[in-house]
SERO-4910 file (N, C-alpha, C, O; in steps of 0.05 Angstrom, whole numbers):
BEGIN
 pado doro    nc1    nc2    nc3   cac1   cac2   cac3    cc1    cc2    cc3    oc1    oc2    oc3
  Met    A  -1571   -513   -357  -1558   -502   -334  -1539   -525   -322  -1547   -544   -309
  Glu    A  -1513   -522   -328  -1491   -540   -322  -1483   -538   -292  -1483   -516   -281
  Pro    A  -1477   -561   -277  -1470   -558   -251  -1441   -547   -248  -1424   -554   -264
  Arg    A  -1437   -531   -228  -1410   -523   -220  -1403   -536   -193  -1420   -549   -181
  Thr    A  -1379   -532   -185  -1369   -546   -162  -1359   -526   -141  -1348   -506   -148
  Ile    A  -1362   -532   -115  -1349   -515    -94  -1346   -532    -70  -1362   -550    -66
  Asn    A  -1325   -528    -53  -1320   -543    -32  -1329   -532     -5  -1320   -510      2
  Ala    A  -1345   -545     11  -1355   -533     36  -1357   -557     55  -1366   -579     48
  Asn    A  -1349   -553     82  -1349   -572    103  -1335   -597     93  -1345   -619    100
  Gly    A  -1313   -596     78  -1299   -619     70  -1311   -635     48  -1300   -656     41
  Val    A  -1333   -626     35  -1346   -639     15  -1346   -624    -11  -1350   -600    -10
  Glu    A  -1341   -636    -35  -1342   -622    -59  -1371   -624    -70  -1379   -645    -79
  Phe    A  -1385   -602    -69  -1413   -599    -76  -1414   -591   -107  -1401   -573   -117
  Ala    A  -1430   -604   -121  -1442   -595   -147  -1465   -577   -141  -1479   -583   -122
  Tyr    A  -1470   -557   -157  -1493   -540   -154  -1501   -528   -179  -1485   -524   -197
  Leu    A  -1527   -521   -181  -1538   -504   -203  -1541   -477   -192  -1546   -474   -168
  Glu    A  -1537   -455   -210  -1540   -428   -199  -1553   -412   -222  -1554   -419   -245
  Asp    A  -1562   -390   -213  -1573   -368   -231  -1572   -343   -215  -1570   -343   -191
  Gly    A  -1573   -320   -230  -1575   -293   -217  -1547   -281   -211  -1527   -295   -215
  Pro    A  -1546   -256   -203  -1521   -244   -199  -1505   -253   -175  -1515   -256   -153
  Ser    A  -1481   -258   -179  -1464   -270   -158  -1461   -253   -132  -1454   -262   -111
  Asp    A  -1466   -225   -137  -1464   -206   -115  -1493   -200   -102  -1496   -182    -85
  Gly    A  -1511   -216   -112  -1539   -212    -99  -1541   -228    -73  -1524   -245    -68
  Pro    A  -1561   -224    -58  -1565   -239    -33  -1568   -271    -39  -1583   -278    -57
  Leu    A  -1557   -286    -26  -1557   -315    -30  -1587   -325    -26  -1600   -318     -7
  Ala    A  -1596   -342    -43  -1620   -359    -40  -1612   -387    -42  -1610   -397    -65
  Leu    A  -1607   -401    -20  -1598   -428    -19  -1621   -446    -21  -1639   -443     -4
  Cys    A  -1623   -465    -41  -1647   -483    -46  -1638   -510    -41  -1619   -519    -54
  Leu    A  -1650   -525    -24  -1641   -553    -15  -1662   -573    -23  -1685   -569    -16
  His    A  -1655   -594    -37  -1675   -614    -45  -1677   -636    -25  -1663   -637     -5
  Gly    A  -1695   -655    -32  -1700   -677    -14  -1695   -704    -27  -1680   -706    -46
  Phe    A  -1708   -724    -18  -1707   -752    -30  -1733   -760    -39  -1754   -753    -27
  Pro    A  -1734   -777    -63  -1711   -781    -81  -1713   -759   -103  -1732   -759   -120
  Asp    A  -1694   -741   -102  -1696   -718   -117  -1667   -706   -123  -1647   -718   -115
  Thr    A  -1667   -684   -136  -1640   -673   -143  -1643   -642   -141  -1664   -631   -134
  Ala    A  -1620   -628   -147  -1622   -597   -148  -1640   -589   -171  -1650   -567   -171
  His    A  -1644   -608   -191  -1663   -597   -213  -1691   -593   -206  -1707   -582   -221
  Thr    A  -1697   -602   -181  -1724   -597   -172  -1731   -565   -170  -1754   -556   -169
  Trp    A  -1709   -551   -169  -1714   -521   -166  -1711   -506   -192  -1707   -482   -193
  Arg    A  -1712   -522   -215  -1708   -508   -242  -1729   -488   -249  -1724   -471   -266
  His    A  -1753   -489   -236  -1775   -468   -244  -1769   -444   -223  -1777   -422   -228
  Leu    A  -1757   -449   -201  -1756   -426   -181  -1731   -409   -185  -1732   -385   -182
  Leu    A  -1706   -423   -193  -1684   -410   -194  -1683   -384   -213  -1673   -364   -205
  Pro    A  -1695   -386   -237  -1697   -362   -253  -1714   -340   -242  -1709   -316   -245
  Glu    A  -1735   -349   -228  -1751   -327   -212  -1736   -314   -190  -1738   -290   -186
  Leu    A  -1722   -329   -176  -1703   -317   -154  -1683   -299   -167  -1677   -277   -157
  Ala    A  -1672   -308   -191  -1652   -290   -203  -1663   -266   -213  -1651   -245   -210
  Ala    A  -1687   -267   -225  -1700   -242   -234  -1705   -223   -211  -1706   -198   -216
  Ala    A  -1708   -232   -187  -1715   -215   -165  -1688   -205   -152  -1688   -192   -131
  Gly    A  -1666   -213   -164  -1639   -202   -155  -1625   -222   -138  -1603   -214   -130
  Tyr    A  -1633   -246   -132  -1620   -266   -114  -1599   -280   -131  -1602   -284   -155
  His    A  -1577   -286   -117  -1558   -306   -126  -1567   -334   -117  -1560   -345    -96
  Ala    A  -1584   -346   -136  -1599   -371   -130  -1580   -395   -135  -1570   -399   -157
  Val    A  -1577   -411   -113  -1560   -433   -114  -1573   -459   -104  -1585   -460    -82
  Ala    A  -1572   -480   -118  -1584   -506   -112  -1565   -528   -113  -1560   -539   -135
  Pro    A  -1552   -535    -89  -1531   -555    -90  -1545   -584    -89  -1567   -587    -80
  Phe    A  -1530   -602   -100  -1538   -631    -98  -1526   -638    -70  -1503   -633    -65
  Leu    A  -1544   -650    -53  -1536   -654    -24  -1515   -674    -24  -1509   -688    -43
  Arg    A  -1501   -676      1  -1480   -695      5  -1489   -724     -5  -1510   -734      4
  Gly    A  -1472   -739    -22  -1479   -765    -29  -1497   -768    -54  -1502   -790    -64
  Tyr    A  -1505   -745    -64  -1523   -743    -88  -1505   -735   -111  -1498   -712   -113
  Gly    A  -1498   -752   -129  -1480   -744   -152  -1494   -722   -169  -1518   -722   -174
  Pro    A  -1478   -703   -178  -1448   -703   -179  -1434   -694   -156  -1409   -693   -157
  Thr    A  -1447   -686   -134  -1433   -680   -110  -1420   -707    -99  -1432   -729   -102
  Glu    A  -1398   -704    -88  -1384   -728    -79  -1397   -741    -55  -1411   -728    -39
  Ile    A  -1391   -767    -53  -1397   -780    -28  -1380   -774     -6  -1356   -781     -7
  Pro    A  -1389   -763     16  -1371   -752     38  -1352   -774     48  -1360   -798     51
  Ala    A  -1326   -765     53  -1306   -784     63  -1312   -792     90  -1304   -813     98
  Asp    A  -1328   -775    109  -1335   -783    135  -1358   -802    135  -1363   -815    155
  Gly    A  -1375   -804    114  -1396   -823    114  -1419   -814    132  -1435   -831    139
  His    A  -1421   -790    139  -1442   -781    159  -1466   -768    144  -1462   -752    127
  Tyr    A  -1489   -776    151  -1514   -767    138  -1536   -755    157  -1558   -748    150
  Gln    A  -1526   -754    182  -1545   -741    203  -1554   -714    196  -1541   -701    179
  Ile    A  -1575   -705    208  -1587   -678    203  -1565   -655    209  -1562   -635    196
  Gly    A  -1551   -663    232  -1530   -644    240  -1510   -638    218  -1504   -615    213
  Ala    A  -1500   -661    204  -1480   -656    181  -1493   -639    159  -1481   -621    148
  Leu    A  -1518   -645    153  -1532   -631    132  -1534   -601    138  -1529   -583    121
  Ala    A  -1541   -595    161  -1543   -568    173  -1516   -552    170  -1514   -530    160
  Arg    A  -1496   -567    179  -1466   -554    177  -1460   -550    147  -1447   -530    140
  Asp    A  -1468   -568    129  -1462   -563    102  -1476   -539     93  -1462   -522     80
  Ala    A  -1503   -534     98  -1515   -509     91  -1501   -484    100  -1497   -466     85
  Asn    A  -1495   -484    125  -1481   -460    137  -1453   -457    125  -1444   -434    120
  Ala    A  -1440   -478    120  -1415   -477    107  -1417   -467     79  -1399   -453     70
  Leu    A  -1437   -474     64  -1441   -465     37  -1448   -434     37  -1441   -420     17
  His    A  -1461   -424     58  -1466   -397     63  -1438   -382     62  -1434   -361     49
  Asp    A  -1419   -393     78  -1393   -381     81  -1379   -381     53  -1370   -361     42
  Thr    A  -1377   -405     43  -1363   -409     18  -1372   -392     -5  -1356   -383    -22
  Leu    A  -1397   -387     -5  -1410   -371    -26  -1409   -342    -21  -1420   -326    -37
  Gly    A  -1396   -335      1  -1392   -307      7  -1417   -291     15  -1418   -267     11
  Ala    A  -1438   -305     27  -1463   -294     34  -1461   -278     60  -1442   -279     75
  Ser    A  -1482   -262     63  -1484   -244     88  -1511   -250    101  -1525   -270     96
  Asp    A  -1517   -232    118  -1541   -236    134  -1568   -231    119  -1590   -234    130
  Asp    A  -1565   -224     95  -1589   -221     79  -1596   -245     63  -1614   -244     46
  Ala    A  -1584   -267     69  -1588   -293     54  -1615   -304     61  -1625   -299     83
  Val    A  -1626   -319     44  -1651   -334     49  -1647   -364     43  -1629   -370     26
  Ile    A  -1661   -383     55  -1656   -412     53  -1684   -424     47  -1704   -415     60
  Ile    A  -1686   -443     29  -1708   -455     19  -1704   -484     19  -1685   -493      6
  Gly    A  -1719   -501     32  -1716   -530     34  -1740   -545     31  -1761   -538     42
  His    A  -1738   -568     15  -1760   -587     12  -1753   -613     21  -1731   -621     17
  Asp    A  -1772   -627     36  -1769   -654     46  -1742   -655     64  -1740   -642     84
  Trp    A  -1721   -671     55  -1698   -671     72  -1684   -643     73  -1671   -636     93
  Gly    A  -1688   -628     50  -1677   -601     50  -1692   -583     73  -1680   -565     85
  Ala    A  -1718   -589     77  -1733   -575     99  -1719   -582    126  -1712   -564    141
  Met    A  -1716   -610    131  -1704   -616    156  -1677   -604    161  -1670   -597    184
  Cys    A  -1661   -602    140  -1635   -590    142  -1638   -560    147  -1622   -548    162
  Thr    A  -1657   -547    135  -1662   -519    139  -1669   -512    166  -1658   -494    178
  Tyr    A  -1688   -527    178  -1694   -522    206  -1670   -522    225  -1667   -505    243
  Ala    A  -1653   -542    221  -1629   -545    239  -1609   -522    233  -1599   -509    251
  Ala    A  -1604   -516    208  -1586   -497    200  -1592   -469    211  -1574   -455    221
  Val    A  -1617   -462    209  -1628   -435    217  -1628   -433    247  -1620   -413    258
  Ala    A  -1636   -453    262  -1637   -455    293  -1610   -452    302  -1605   -438    322
  His    A  -1589   -465    288  -1564   -467    299  -1549   -440    295  -1535   -431    313
  Gln    A  -1553   -427    271  -1539   -401    264  -1559   -383    251  -1558   -379    226
  Pro    A  -1576   -373    267  -1599   -358    255  -1587   -330    243  -1600   -320    224
  Asp    A  -1568   -319    251  -1557   -294    241  -1549   -295    211  -1547   -274    198
  Arg    A  -1545   -318    203  -1538   -320    173  -1561   -316    155  -1557   -309    131
  Trp    A  -1587   -321    164  -1610   -324    147  -1631   -302    154  -1636   -297    177
  Arg    A  -1643   -289    134  -1662   -268    137  -1690   -280    138  -1705   -274    155
  Arg    A  -1697   -298    119  -1722   -310    115  -1720   -338    109  -1699   -346     99
  Val    A  -1739   -355    114  -1737   -384    109  -1765   -394     95  -1787   -386    102
  Val    A  -1760   -412     77  -1782   -428     65  -1778   -456     67  -1757   -466     59
  Thr    A  -1798   -471     77  -1797   -501     76  -1820   -512     65  -1841   -498     66
  Ala    A  -1820   -535     55  -1842   -548     42  -1843   -579     46  -1822   -592     45
  Ala    A  -1865   -589     50  -1871   -620     50  -1862   -635     77  -1871   -657     82
  Val    A  -1845   -621     92  -1840   -634    120  -1839   -610    141  -1822   -592    140
  Pro    A  -1859   -612    159  -1863   -591    180  -1840   -593    199  -1824   -612    197
  Pro    A  -1836   -575    219  -1820   -578    241  -1826   -603    256  -1849   -612    257
  Thr    A  -1806   -616    267  -1809   -642    281  -1829   -638    303  -1846   -656    307
  Gly    A  -1828   -618    318  -1846   -612    340  -1877   -613    332  -1894   -621    348
  Ala    A  -1881   -605    307  -1909   -602    297  -1920   -630    289  -1944   -634    289
  Ile    A  -1902   -648    282  -1910   -675    273  -1918   -690    298  -1939   -703    298
  Gly    A  -1901   -689    320  -1906   -703    345  -1912   -733    340  -1898   -746    324
  Met    A  -1933   -741    354  -1940   -770    353  -1956   -775    327  -1963   -798    323
  Ser    A  -1960   -758    310  -1976   -764    288  -1961   -783    267  -1973   -797    251
  Leu    A  -1934   -782    270  -1917   -800    255  -1926   -830    259  -1922   -847    242
  Phe    A  -1937   -834    282  -1942   -862    290  -1973   -869    289  -1982   -890    299
  Asn    A  -1989   -852    277  -2017   -862    272  -2015   -879    246  -1996   -878    231
  Tyr    A  -2037   -896    243  -2035   -918    225  -2032   -908    197  -2015   -920    183
  Asp    A  -2047   -887    186  -2046   -877    161  -2018   -867    155  -2007   -874    134
  Gln    A  -2005   -851    172  -1979   -841    168  -1958   -863    168  -1938   -862    153
  Leu    A  -1961   -883    185  -1943   -904    185  -1944   -920    160  -1923   -929    150
  Arg    A  -1968   -925    147  -1971   -938    124  -1957   -921    100  -1943   -932     83
  Ala    A  -1960   -895    102  -1946   -878     81  -1917   -878     85  -1903   -876     66
  Ser    A  -1906   -880    109  -1877   -879    116  -1864   -906    116  -1842   -909    127
  Trp    A  -1876   -925    105  -1865   -952    109  -1838   -954     96  -1823   -971    104
  Tyr    A  -1831   -938     76  -1806   -940     63  -1784   -931     82  -1762   -942     80
  Met    A  -1788   -913     99  -1769   -903    119  -1759   -927    136  -1735   -928    142
  Phe    A  -1776   -945    144  -1770   -965    161  -1759   -989    146  -1743  -1005    157
  Phe    A  -1767   -993    120  -1755  -1010    102  -1725  -1004     99  -1708  -1021    100
  Phe    A  -1719   -978     95  -1689   -969     90  -1672   -976    114  -1648   -974    111
  Leu    A  -1682   -985    137  -1666   -993    160  -1655  -1019    155  -1635  -1027    166
  Ser    A  -1669  -1036    138  -1659  -1065    130  -1639  -1065    110  -1638  -1047     94
  Pro    A  -1620  -1084    111  -1599  -1088     91  -1611  -1096     67  -1598  -1098     46
  Leu    A  -1639  -1104     67  -1651  -1113     42  -1656  -1090     24  -1660  -1094      1
  Ala    A  -1655  -1064     33  -1661  -1041     18  -1643  -1039     -6  -1652  -1034    -28
  Glu    A  -1615  -1042     -2  -1595  -1040    -25  -1602  -1061    -45  -1593  -1057    -68
  Ile    A  -1616  -1082    -41  -1621  -1104    -59  -1645  -1095    -74  -1646  -1097    -99
  Ala    A  -1667  -1085    -59  -1691  -1082    -71  -1694  -1056    -89  -1706  -1056   -110
  Val    A  -1683  -1035    -78  -1685  -1009    -93  -1676  -1010   -121  -1690  -1000   -139
  Pro    A  -1653  -1021   -127  -1643  -1021   -157  -1659  -1038   -176  -1658  -1033   -201
  Leu    A  -1674  -1058   -165  -1687  -1078   -185  -1705  -1063   -205  -1717  -1042   -201
  Asp    A  -1705  -1077   -228  -1722  -1065   -250  -1716  -1035   -257  -1734  -1019   -260
  Glu    A  -1689  -1030   -259  -1682  -1003   -265  -1691   -982   -245  -1700   -960   -253
  Tyr    A  -1690   -988   -220  -1697   -970   -198  -1727   -963   -199  -1734   -940   -195
  Ala    A  -1743   -983   -204  -1772   -980   -206  -1783   -970   -179  -1803   -956   -178
  Phe    A  -1770   -977   -158  -1775   -967   -130  -1780   -936   -130  -1798   -926   -117
  Ile    A  -1762   -922   -143  -1762   -894   -144  -1786   -884   -159  -1798   -864   -152
  Asp    A  -1792   -898   -181  -1818   -890   -197  -1842   -892   -181  -1861   -876   -183
  Gly    A  -1843   -913   -164  -1864   -919   -148  -1870   -898   -127  -1893   -890   -122
  Leu    A  -1847   -889   -114  -1849   -868    -95  -1862   -843   -106  -1881   -832    -95
  Trp    A  -1850   -835   -130  -1861   -811   -141  -1890   -812   -149  -1905   -793   -147
  Asp    A  -1898   -837   -158  -1926   -840   -168  -1945   -839   -142  -1967   -828   -143
  Tyr    A  -1936   -850   -121  -1953   -850    -95  -1954   -823    -81  -1975   -815    -71
  Trp    A  -1930   -809    -81  -1929   -786    -66  -1942   -763    -80  -1954   -746    -67
  Ser    A  -1941   -763   -107  -1953   -741   -124  -1971   -754   -145  -1963   -756   -168
  Pro    A  -1994   -761   -137  -2014   -775   -153  -2019   -759   -179  -2023   -735   -177
  Gly    A  -2019   -771   -202  -2026   -759   -227  -2006   -741   -239  -2011   -729   -260
  Phe    A  -1982   -738   -226  -1960   -720   -237  -1942   -736   -255  -1935   -758   -246
  Asp    A  -1934   -729   -276  -1916   -742   -293  -1886   -732   -287  -1876   -712   -298
  Gly    A  -1873   -747   -269  -1848   -738   -260  -1825   -751   -275  -1803   -753   -264
  Ala    A  -1829   -761   -299  -1810   -778   -313  -1783   -762   -318  -1761   -773   -314
  Trp    A  -1784   -738   -325  -1759   -725   -328  -1743   -722   -303  -1718   -727   -302
  Asp    A  -1757   -714   -282  -1742   -711   -256  -1733   -737   -245  -1711   -738   -233
  Ile    A  -1750   -759   -249  -1740   -785   -240  -1716   -794   -254  -1699   -808   -242
  Ala    A  -1713   -788   -279  -1689   -795   -295  -1665   -779   -282  -1643   -791   -279
  Gln    A  -1669   -756   -275  -1647   -741   -261  -1638   -757   -234  -1615   -761   -228
  Val    A  -1659   -764   -221  -1653   -780   -194  -1638   -805   -200  -1620   -812   -184
  Lys    A  -1645   -818   -221  -1634   -844   -226  -1602   -841   -235  -1585   -857   -230
  Glu    A  -1598   -818   -250  -1571   -811   -258  -1555   -803   -232  -1532   -809   -230
  Ser    A  -1567   -789   -213  -1553   -779   -190  -1547   -803   -169  -1525   -805   -158
  Ile    A  -1566   -818   -165  -1562   -841   -144  -1566   -868   -154  -1571   -887   -139
  Gly    A  -1565   -871   -181  -1571   -898   -191  -1546   -917   -192  -1542   -930   -212
  Asp    A  -1531   -917   -173  -1510   -940   -171  -1508   -946   -141  -1517   -930   -124
  Pro    A  -1494   -969   -135  -1495   -978   -107  -1486   -958    -85  -1497   -954    -64
  Ala    A  -1463   -944    -94  -1451   -927    -73  -1470   -903    -66  -1473   -895    -43
  His    A  -1482   -893    -86  -1499   -869    -83  -1525   -875    -71  -1535   -860    -55
  Ile    A  -1537   -898    -79  -1562   -906    -65  -1557   -911    -37  -1575   -905    -21
  Ala    A  -1534   -923    -29  -1528   -928     -1  -1526   -902     14  -1533   -900     37
  Ala    A  -1516   -881     -1  -1514   -855     13  -1542   -844     20  -1548   -835     42
  Ala    A  -1559   -845     -2  -1587   -834      1  -1600   -848     23  -1612   -836     41
  Ile    A  -1600   -875     23  -1612   -890     45  -1600   -887     71  -1614   -892     91
  Gly    A  -1574   -877     73  -1560   -871     97  -1570   -848    112  -1566   -847    136
  Tyr    A  -1585   -830     99  -1598   -808    112  -1619   -818    133  -1622   -808    155
  Tyr    A  -1633   -839    124  -1654   -851    142  -1642   -869    163  -1654   -872    184
  Arg    A  -1619   -882    157  -1608   -896    178  -1596   -879    199  -1598   -886    223
  Ala    A  -1584   -857    191  -1574   -840    213  -1595   -827    227  -1590   -819    250
  Leu    A  -1619   -823    216  -1641   -810    230  -1650   -827    253  -1657   -817    274
  Tyr    A  -1649   -853    250  -1661   -873    270  -1641   -886    286  -1649   -898    306
  Asn    A  -1616   -884    280  -1596   -899    293  -1575   -880    308  -1558   -868    296
  Pro    A  -1578   -878    336  -1561   -859    348  -1531   -865    345  -1514   -847    348
  Glu    A  -1524   -889    340  -1496   -897    337  -1484   -883    311  -1460   -879    307
  Leu    A  -1504   -875    294  -1492   -861    268  -1492   -831    271  -1485   -818    252
  Gln    A  -1499   -820    294  -1498   -794    297  -1475   -786    317  -1476   -789    341
  Val    A  -1453   -775    303  -1429   -772    317  -1428   -746    332  -1442   -727    324
  Pro    A  -1413   -743    353  -1411   -718    371  -1404   -693    354  -1412   -670    361
  Glu    A  -1389   -697    334  -1378   -675    318  -1400   -655    307  -1396   -632    302
  Tyr    A  -1423   -669    304  -1446   -652    293  -1469   -649    314  -1492   -643    307
  Ala    A  -1461   -654    340  -1482   -654    360  -1497   -628    365  -1521   -628    372
  Asp    A  -1482   -605    361  -1495   -580    366  -1515   -573    344  -1535   -561    350
  Glu    A  -1510   -580    320  -1529   -576    298  -1552   -596    300  -1575   -589    295
  Gln    A  -1545   -621    308  -1564   -641    311  -1585   -635    331  -1608   -640    327
  Asn    A  -1577   -623    354  -1594   -615    375  -1612   -592    366  -1635   -589    375
  Ser    A  -1600   -576    347  -1615   -552    339  -1641   -560    322  -1661   -546    321
  Ser    A  -1640   -583    311  -1660   -594    293  -1688   -595    308  -1710   -595    297
  Leu    A  -1685   -597    337  -1709   -600    350  -1720   -573    361  -1741   -572    373
  Leu    A  -1705   -551    358  -1713   -526    366  -1732   -511    348  -1734   -518    324
  Pro    A  -1747   -492    359  -1765   -477    342  -1749   -459    321  -1728   -448    328
  Thr    A  -1758   -456    298  -1744   -439    277  -1746   -410    285  -1768   -400    289
  Pro    A  -1724   -397    288  -1725   -371    300  -1726   -348    278  -1723   -324    285
  Lys    A  -1731   -354    252  -1733   -333    233  -1759   -336    219  -1768   -359    216
  Pro    A  -1773   -314    209  -1798   -317    196  -1795   -338    172  -1776   -337    156
  Thr    A  -1816   -357    172  -1815   -379    155  -1842   -381    141  -1863   -378    153
  Leu    A  -1839   -387    115  -1864   -396     99  -1864   -425     98  -1845   -437     89
  Tyr    A  -1885   -438    107  -1888   -468    105  -1910   -474     84  -1932   -464     85
  Leu    A  -1901   -492     64  -1919   -500     43  -1923   -531     44  -1905   -546     52
  His    A  -1948   -538     36  -1953   -567     36  -1974   -572     14  -1994   -558     11
  Gly    A  -1969   -593      0  -1988   -601    -21  -2011   -616     -8  -2008   -634      8
  Arg    A  -2036   -608    -16  -2060   -620     -5  -2061   -650    -11  -2073   -665      5
  Asp    A  -2049   -660    -32  -2050   -688    -38  -2026   -703    -34  -2023   -724    -46
  Asp    A  -2009   -693    -16  -1984   -706    -10  -1988   -734      1  -2000   -738     22
  Gly    A  -1976   -754    -12  -1978   -780     -5  -1955   -792     13  -1955   -815     22
  Cys    A  -1936   -774     16  -1914   -782     35  -1918   -770     64  -1920   -785     83
  Met    A  -1919   -746     66  -1926   -733     91  -1954   -724     90  -1959   -703     79
  Leu    A  -1973   -738    102  -2000   -733     98  -2008   -705    112  -1998   -697    132
  Leu    A  -2027   -692     99  -2036   -667    107  -2048   -672    136  -2044   -654    153
  Ser    A  -2060   -693    142  -2070   -698    169  -2051   -701    191  -2057   -699    215
  Ser    A  -2025   -705    182  -2003   -709    200  -1984   -686    208  -1964   -690    222
  Ile    A  -1991   -663    196  -1971   -640    196  -1977   -624    222  -1962   -606    229
  Gly    A  -1997   -630    237  -2000   -613    261  -2005   -583    257  -2020   -574    239
  Gln    A  -1992   -569    275  -1994   -539    273  -1967   -527    269  -1955   -516    288
  Pro    A  -1956   -528    245  -1929   -518    240  -1924   -490    252  -1903   -485    263
  Leu    A  -1944   -472    251  -1939   -444    258  -1932   -441    289  -1920   -421    297
  Asp    A  -1940   -462    303  -1935   -462    333  -1903   -466    337  -1893   -460    359
  Phe    A  -1889   -475    317  -1860   -480    322  -1843   -461    303  -1819   -465    299
  Leu    A  -1855   -440    292  -1842   -423    274  -1844   -395    287  -1861   -389    303
  Ala    A  -1824   -377    279  -1823   -350    290  -1847   -332    283  -1862   -338    264
  Glu    A  -1849   -312    297  -1870   -291    293  -1866   -281    265  -1843   -276    256
  Gly    A  -1888   -277    250  -1886   -266    223  -1884   -290    203  -1881   -285    179
  Ser    A  -1886   -315    211  -1887   -339    194  -1912   -341    182  -1931   -328    191
  Glu    A  -1916   -357    158  -1941   -362    145  -1941   -391    137  -1920   -404    135
  Met    A  -1965   -401    131  -1969   -428    120  -1991   -426     98  -2010   -410    100
  Ala    A  -1986   -443     78  -2004   -446     57  -2006   -475     48  -1986   -489     46
  Ile    A  -2032   -484     42  -2035   -511     30  -2040   -507      1  -2058   -491     -6
  Val    A  -2025   -521    -15  -2026   -516    -44  -2044   -538    -58  -2038   -561    -58
  Asp    A  -2066   -529    -69  -2084   -548    -81  -2072   -561   -106  -2054   -550   -118
  His    A  -2084   -584   -114  -2076   -598   -138  -2047   -605   -139  -2035   -608   -160
  Ala    A  -2034   -609   -115  -2007   -616   -113  -2002   -636    -91  -2014   -635    -70
  Gly    A  -1984   -654    -97  -1975   -674    -78  -1949   -666    -64  -1946   -643    -56
  His    A  -1931   -686    -62  -1907   -681    -45  -1889   -663    -61  -1876   -646    -48
  Phe    A  -1887   -665    -88  -1866   -650   -102  -1882   -624   -115  -1884   -620   -139
  Leu    A  -1893   -609    -96  -1909   -587   -103  -1894   -564   -118  -1907   -550   -134
  Gln    A  -1868   -561   -115  -1854   -540   -131  -1853   -548   -158  -1849   -530   -175
  Leu    A  -1856   -573   -166  -1856   -581   -194  -1885   -585   -206  -1889   -582   -230
  Glu    A  -1904   -591   -188  -1932   -595   -196  -1945   -569   -202  -1960   -566   -222
  Gln    A  -1939   -551   -184  -1953   -524   -185  -1933   -502   -183  -1934   -487   -164
  Pro    A  -1914   -501   -202  -1892   -483   -201  -1901   -452   -198  -1891   -436   -182
  Ala    A  -1922   -447   -215  -1928   -417   -214  -1937   -410   -187  -1928   -390   -176
  Glu    A  -1956   -426   -177  -1969   -419   -150  -1944   -417   -128  -1941   -397   -114
  Val    A  -1929   -439   -127  -1907   -441   -107  -1889   -417   -109  -1884   -403    -89
  Asn    A  -1878   -413   -135  -1861   -390   -138  -1873   -364   -130  -1860   -349   -116
  Arg    A  -1897   -359   -137  -1911   -334   -130  -1911   -330    -99  -1903   -308    -89
  Arg    A  -1919   -352    -84  -1918   -351    -56  -1890   -346    -44  -1886   -328    -27
  Ile    A  -1871   -361    -54  -1844   -358    -43  -1832   -329    -47  -1821   -317    -28
  Leu    A  -1834   -320    -73  -1825   -293    -78  -1839   -272    -63  -1827   -252    -54
  Gly    A  -1867   -276    -61  -1882   -255    -45  -1872   -255    -14  -1870   -233     -2
  Phe    A  -1866   -277     -5  -1857   -278     23  -1831   -267     26  -1827   -251     44
  Leu    A  -1812   -275      9  -1784   -266     12  -1782   -235      7  -1764   -222     17
  Gln    A  -1800   -224     -7  -1798   -196    -14  -1812   -179      7  -1810   -154      4
  Lys    A  -1825   -188     28  -1836   -174     49  -1816   -160     66  -1822   -147     85
***
């Protein structure tokens, strides 16, 4: 499946696709450290169900270009998603699926412009309101150390060492026992140079530094804190070593009526790769309701 390109919100996005171009859009958004290839098991299933399944490489993740504006706040990601909806010619029967950073982008995009999206699926990162103060308990802080390390200028020095062994370590810790070698190779190809790794780290710096959150994306940024107004399926791996199961709170309290939640056994953070049959079954079942 070779990437194609499309321009949306002033960024040239590379994307993978499957399914009929005139089918309802199913926009699939990846997280960190990952690529659009994370959806390689889901895209054919969506296509078989009649969806135009599209998985872009997020801004700053090659072969998508590094955005000229240099902005990586959640508001910018949300505008990207809604702009892709426009550029791909989608209508109000579109669905959106997000994992990790893709989930955070999804919450903001749907809350800001809900009329674009019929149903929503998110995984591995619950709504911000559900996490609450759990982010600051000791176990979660220990698991989230990398986020705070990324705020340091030392991150650009440390991450590339030993052929980006940092990325190998995150995958090993976040999805214990899963052999992610193929996917990790795609990640290193996507962000394995100074400019792209700085872009990927920039997501975390924009998250914690208000000075990196420009007014241009303020509406979308503020929407990231609102309840998700469309029926949503939330999925979480029981063995997730990144966002601990004990830290996710009560996601359904911040999701629309008709939402569902499922914990996927024998899966960590990259549950869509670890248990693809189970995850795909749940996603397709929810979307087809």
